[in-house]
Structures are given as C-alpha cells and as structure tokens.
N, C-alpha and C positions, 0 to 999 in steps of 0.2 A: 505492501500499501504505498502511496506518493505519500510523502510529510503535508498535514495541509493545517490552517489556519484557522480560524471559524473569527468571525466577529462581524462589527459594525465600521466602515471607514474612518467616520470620522469621532470614533475614540477611543480619545488621546492613551489608552497601555496599549490600545489593539497598533496605532503607528508608533508608538515606542516597540513594541514585539516584531512592528516590520521592521523600523529599523535596523537594532540589532540582530532580522537574520542576515538583510539587503549588505551588511558589512561583514558579517562576520560568511559570509559567501555561501549563504544556506539556499539555494532556489526549494522553498513553499508556494504552491500552490496557494492563495487568496478566496476566501467563502463566504463572498459578502450574505448576513442572515438578510439583508433590508430587501434586497434584489435579488437571492436566490433559494432565498424561506429554511425549510431545516427538513429534513424528512425523519420518517418515526424511524427508521431502521437504524439512521447515527445517534438519531439525542439516546434513545434502546440501550447500543453499544454502553454509548458514554456512561449511563447510567445503575452500567451492570459493571463498570470499575472504577467507577466515583462516586459517594455520596450525597443526594439531592440534595440537603444542604452545603455540598460547593458549591454544588453545578446556579442552584437561582441566586440572583445576587439580590437579597432582602431588600438591601441597601439605596439600590441607584431607586431611580424616577420611575422609570415603568414598574416596581415592584408597590413604593406608598400610591402613580395613579388606580391601581385596585383599590377595587371597595373590599369593604373590612370581609364581605360574602367570598368573594372573586377568593383571597387571603386566609380567609378562615379550611377550604377545605384545600388548600398541598399541605395535605400532610406526613406525602410517602413519596416511592417513587414512581408509584403510576397518577398522580396528582400532579404531583411535578413536570410529570413528563405529555401530561395534556396543557399545562400551562406554559411551557416549554416550544410544543408546537403552534398554538395558539399567535403568543407574545416571542417572539424569539428575542428580543431584544434585553429577556430579564436573563434569560444568561448569563455569565459573569461571565466575565469576556480579558483574555481572546485565549480560545479555545486550538492548543495547537495537540494535532492526531496524527498519528501513524512515525511516530518519535517514539514509539514506549507503549506507556500506559497514554491516556489522555488529562496532557499538563492542562491548569486551569488561572488565567493570569498569569504576570510576565513580569520574568527577573532576571535579570544578567544570571546570577550563582547558574538561577535553576537550569536557564537555555547552557551552559555551559555544558553542569552534569550533564541536561537529558543529549546533546552529542558531543560532547565530548571529546571534541575537534580540537585539536595541538595549534591551531588559528583561534583560538577563543581566548586558549589560557592563558 
C-alpha cells in the first residue's frame, strides 16, 4: 500500500506534515476529505488499529458545532465510524496511512520514527 496522508489542505497541522514529508523526500499521496470524502472501509480499518477517541477530534470546530444530541450518541467505535463518514472533518488530522499502523496528528519525532530515514536523522 502506498503511503497516503489524509486531511484537509487548509489545516495547519496537515500543512506542517506535508512540508515535512516533502522536505524529507517522501512521495506521499494526499487525500482531501473535503473533496474526496472518506470510504467506510478506510475509516473502519483505522478504527481496528486505533481507539475511536484518538481519531475523533473532540476539541475541534466540527465537534463543537454538533448538537448535544449528536455528541451524546458518539460512545463507541460504531457510532464514531458513522460520525466520521458523515463529517470527515471531525477526524483529528492528519492521518498518515501506509507507513505501518496509521498515525494521527503530526510531530517531527514521530514522523522520523515512522520513516526511519537517514535523511531525517
């Protein structure tokens, strides 16, 4: 599987990840949630490897815009999956897939470990 970065292009953290990847010579495809949506199988696979509470960004604008009733029903993997498919921007960004287990968010140290590249040491 080719490494792919999932997110939205105007997200500052996604921008940082993309800059880091380019600067370290990693050819990573970008998947824009806003334009390309999110496949159920992809999100379900992430939820098999990561806790739903890691993937659902409960501090972001999308979460805060949900009604109390909408937030109250997100209590497990299944309900998180439905929310992620309905509103992909609720997913903590970026999600890096294809370089081992999916990675959520961005940090220089984690990306160095994931790619274990001499150029990034």
